[in-house]
C-alpha positions in Angstrom: 13.1 -18.1 -7.8 13.2 -14.0 -8.6 9.9 -12.0 -9.6 10.5 -9.3 -11.7 8.8 -6.5 -10.5 8.8 -4.1 -13.4 6.2 -6.4 -15.0 4.1 -5.2 -12.5 4.8 -1.7 -12.5 2.8 1.2 -14.1 5.2 3.8 -15.9 4.6 7.1 -16.3 2.5 8.4 -19.4 1.0 4.9 -19.3 -2.8 4.7 -20.5 -4.0 2.0 -17.9 -6.4 -0.2 -19.6 -7.5 -2.7 -16.7 -8.9 -5.0 -19.1 -5.4 -5.6 -20.9 -4.2 -6.4 -16.8 -4.0 -9.7 -15.5 -5.7 -10.9 -12.6 -4.0 -14.0 -12.8 -1.0 -15.0 -13.5 1.3 -18.4 -13.7 1.5 -19.3 -10.4 5.0 -18.6 -8.9 5.3 -21.5 -6.5 4.5 -25.2 -7.8 3.0 -26.3 -4.0 1.9 -24.9 -1.3 5.7 -25.9 0.3 7.1 -24.2 -2.2 5.2 -21.0 -1.6 5.4 -21.2 2.3 9.5 -21.7 1.9 9.6 -18.5 -0.8 7.2 -16.5 1.0 9.8 -17.0 4.7 12.4 -16.3 2.7 11.0 -12.9 1.3 9.8 -12.2 5.6 13.4 -13.1 6.6 15.1 -10.7 4.3 12.7 -7.8 5.2 12.8 -8.4 8.8 16.5 -8.1 8.5 16.1 -4.9 6.0 13.4 -3.4 8.6 15.5 -3.7 11.7 18.7 -2.0 9.2 16.0 0.6 8.5 14.7 1.5 11.5 19.0 1.8 13.3 19.6 3.9 9.9 16.8 6.3 10.1 17.6 7.4 6.4 14.1 7.9 5.5 10.3 6.7 6.0 8.4 4.4 4.0 5.1 4.1 3.2 2.7 1.4 1.4 -0.5 2.4 0.1 -2.9 -0.9 -0.4 -6.0 0.0 -2.9 -8.6 -2.5 -4.6 -12.2 -3.6 -4.8 -13.3 -5.5 -1.5 -12.5 -9.1 -0.9 -9.2 -8.4 -3.2 -7.2 -9.7 0.1 -5.5 -6.3 1.6 -5.5 -7.9 4.6 -4.5 -11.1 3.9 -1.4 -9.2 2.0 -0.4 -7.1 4.5 -0.4 -9.7 7.5 1.7 -12.2 5.7 4.1 -10.1 4.0 4.8 -7.8 7.4 4.6 -10.7 9.6 8.4 -10.6 10.7 8.5 -7.0 11.1 9.2 -5.6 14.3 5.8 -3.8 15.6 7.7 -1.4 17.0 9.0 -0.1 13.8 6.0 -0.4 11.9 2.4 0.8 12.0 -0.9 -0.1 9.8 -3.8 2.5 9.6 -7.1 1.7 7.8 -9.3 4.5 6.6 -13.2 4.3 7.2 -15.6 6.6 6.1 -14.1 10.2 7.2 -15.3 11.5 10.8 -16.9 15.0 11.4 -13.5 16.5 12.2 -11.8 15.0 9.4 -14.5 16.9 7.3 -13.8 20.1 8.3 -10.1 19.6 6.5 -8.5 19.1 2.7 -8.9 15.7 1.7 -5.3 15.0 2.6 -5.1 15.8 6.4 -6.5 12.9 7.9 -3.7 10.6 6.4 -1.0 13.0 6.7 -1.6 13.0 10.5 -0.8 9.0 10.2 2.5 9.3 7.9 5.5 7.6 9.2 8.8 9.1 10.5 12.2 8.2 9.1 13.0 4.9 10.5 9.5 3.5 10.1 7.3 1.6 8.0 3.6 3.2 8.0 0.9 1.0 6.1 -2.2 2.6 4.7 -5.1 0.0 4.5 -6.9 2.3 1.9 -6.0 5.5 1.8 -6.4 9.4 0.4 -7.1 8.1 -2.8 -10.3 6.9 -1.7 -11.2 10.9 -2.1 -11.1 9.8 -6.4 -12.3 6.7 -5.6 -15.4 6.0 -4.0 -15.9 9.4 -3.5 -16.2 9.7 -7.6 -18.0 6.7 -7.6 -20.8 8.3 -5.2 -20.7 12.1 -5.9 -23.0 12.2 -2.9 -20.1 11.7 -0.7 -18.2 14.6 -2.7 -21.2 16.9 -2.1 -21.3 15.8 2.0 -17.9 17.5 2.1 -18.7 21.0 3.2 -16.9 22.3 0.1 -17.7 25.8 -1.8 -20.2 25.0 -4.8 -17.5 27.0 -7.3 -15.2 24.0 -6.3 -17.7 21.3 -7.5 -17.4 21.2 -10.7 -17.0 17.8 -11.8 -15.2 18.2 -14.7 -12.3 19.9 -12.6 -12.4 18.7 -9.5 -10.9 15.0 -10.4 -8.2 16.6 -11.8 -7.3 19.0 -9.2 -7.1 16.1 -6.7 -5.2 14.1 -9.0 -2.8 17.1 -9.4 -2.9 17.5 -5.5 -1.9 13.9 -5.2 0.9 13.9 -7.3 2.5 16.8 -5.6 1.9 15.8 -2.3 3.3 12.4 -3.1 6.2 14.9 -5.0 6.9 16.7 -1.7 7.1 13.5 0.3 9.4 11.7 -1.9 11.6 15.3 -2.0 11.7 14.9 2.1 12.7 11.2 2.6 9.3 9.4 2.1 9.5 6.1 0.0 6.0 5.7 -1.2 5.0 2.1 -2.5 1.5 2.0 -4.2 -0.3 -1.2 -4.6 -3.3 -2.2 -6.6 -4.4 -5.5 -6.4 -6.3 -6.4 -9.4 -9.3 -8.6 -8.7 -11.2 -10.3 -11.1 -15.3 -9.8 -10.3 -15.6 -13.5 -10.4 -13.0 -14.2 -8.3 -14.7 -11.9 -5.8 -18.2 -13.6 -6.2 -16.3 -16.6 -4.7 -14.6 -15.0 -2.1 -18.0 -13.1 -1.1 -19.7 -16.6 -1.2 -17.3 -18.4 0.9 -17.6 -15.9 3.1 -21.0 -16.5 3.7 -20.4 -20.2 3.8 -17.7 -20.6 6.3 -19.1 -19.3 9.6 -15.9 -18.0 10.9 -15.5 -15.3 7.6 -19.5 -14.3 8.4 -18.1 -11.3 10.3 -16.1 -10.4 7.1 -19.5 -10.6 4.9 -21.4 -7.0 4.5 -24.4 -6.3 2.4 -22.5 -2.8 1.8 -20.0 -5.2 -0.2 -22.7 -6.4 -2.7 -24.1 -3.6 -2.9 -20.8 -2.1 -4.2 -20.4 -4.7 -6.7 -23.2 -3.2 -8.5 -20.9 -0.3 -9.1 -18.1 -2.5 -10.6 -17.8 -0.8 -14.0 -17.7 2.7 -12.5 -15.0 1.6 -10.0 -12.7 0.1 -13.1 -12.9 3.4 -14.7 -12.2 5.6 -11.5 -9.1 3.6 -10.9 -7.8 3.2 -14.7 -8.0 7.1 -14.9 -6.7 7.4 -11.0 -3.6 5.5 -11.8 -3.2 7.1 -15.0 -2.9 10.3 -13.6 -1.2 9.9 -10.2 1.6 6.7 -11.1 4.9 8.9 -11.3 8.6 7.9 -12.0 9.3 7.8 -8.5 5.9 6.9 -7.2 4.7 4.5 -9.8 1.7 2.5 -8.9 2.4 -1.9 -9.0 -0.5 -3.4 -10.3 -1.2 -6.8 -8.4 -3.2 -9.9 -10.4 -4.9 -10.8 -6.8 -7.0 -13.7 -8.0 -4.6 -15.8 -6.9 -3.9 -14.8 -2.9 -0.2 -16.9 -2.3 1.1 -15.1 -6.2 0.1 -11.9 -5.2 1.9 -12.0 -1.4 4.9 -13.1 -3.1 4.8 -10.1 -5.5 4.0 -7.4 -2.9 7.1 -8.9 -0.4 9.5 -9.0 -3.5 8.5 -5.1 -4.2 8.9 -4.4 -1.0 12.4 -6.0 -0.7 13.9 -5.2 -3.9 13.3 -1.4 -3.0 14.4 -1.3 0.5 17.7 -3.3 -0.8 18.2 -0.7 -3.5 18.2 2.0 -0.6 21.8 0.6 0.5 21.3 1.0 4.1 24.4 0.9 6.5 24.0 1.0 10.2 25.0 3.9 11.9 28.9 4.6 12.0 30.6 4.7 15.1 32.6 7.8 15.9 36.6 7.6 17.5 35.2 9.4 20.3 32.1 6.8 20.9 34.2 3.8 20.1 36.7 4.6 23.0 33.9 5.2 25.3 32.6 2.2 24.4 35.7 0.4 25.2 36.0 2.0 28.7 32.6 1.1 29.2 33.8 -2.8 28.3 36.6 -3.0 30.6 34.6 -1.2 33.3 31.9 -4.3 33.1 34.6 -7.1 32.8 36.3 -5.7 36.0 
């Protein structure tokens, strides 16, 4: 079964209204066994593509995940990337900025962790936090040490959107392929997942009172996400709004996007030169002797 990833892509120029984007869609698979088989197929494809990507070093690949708490970012990363060689992939999770990071521009700390060609980098949250949580909680912005003249809320978000778009355009032009996923979770499903974390002793560690506090800003976050997605989706670096109420569906959609995008690169293993081919034949002859 082929998933049409264009159904989830935000096109440049679209005005995003998240109420019109579903948080749940018809199950892609008819059973848990069907789901496991489908995901395994994706993982096997991704494993082969990642091996080719690592060998060809044609470009770098960066996956960005943004979402509300409990939307399933960790699970999506863990399941989709389960077959990828750790030598060719790194995951970074960006929390509250350190004192050193606050002394730099808001793109600096993530820039240090960008993947090199041939590798896959995964950002579990990213520089987008600076136009999401920072927008919902303006006090964070005022603690970043910026000059007062730059703190005008009428301009700073547009300036940051422009900085992000320019930054991603620069990365794209220099060989970094960026895939951006917003896992679109409903408020009711988040409530159910919070309760599950409380009820299951093995999931207690996942739950924080801060999560409940942030839930109180739900509408503000939706507005921030809508404006962010609208302003920063582009033809070359689009956002994918992934319905996240069904974790299985979400993982299959994410994996399909990654597989389709990597297949479109038409990668090849490095070709052997005549000189190298001659050298290898001589080495083989020596080993056989």
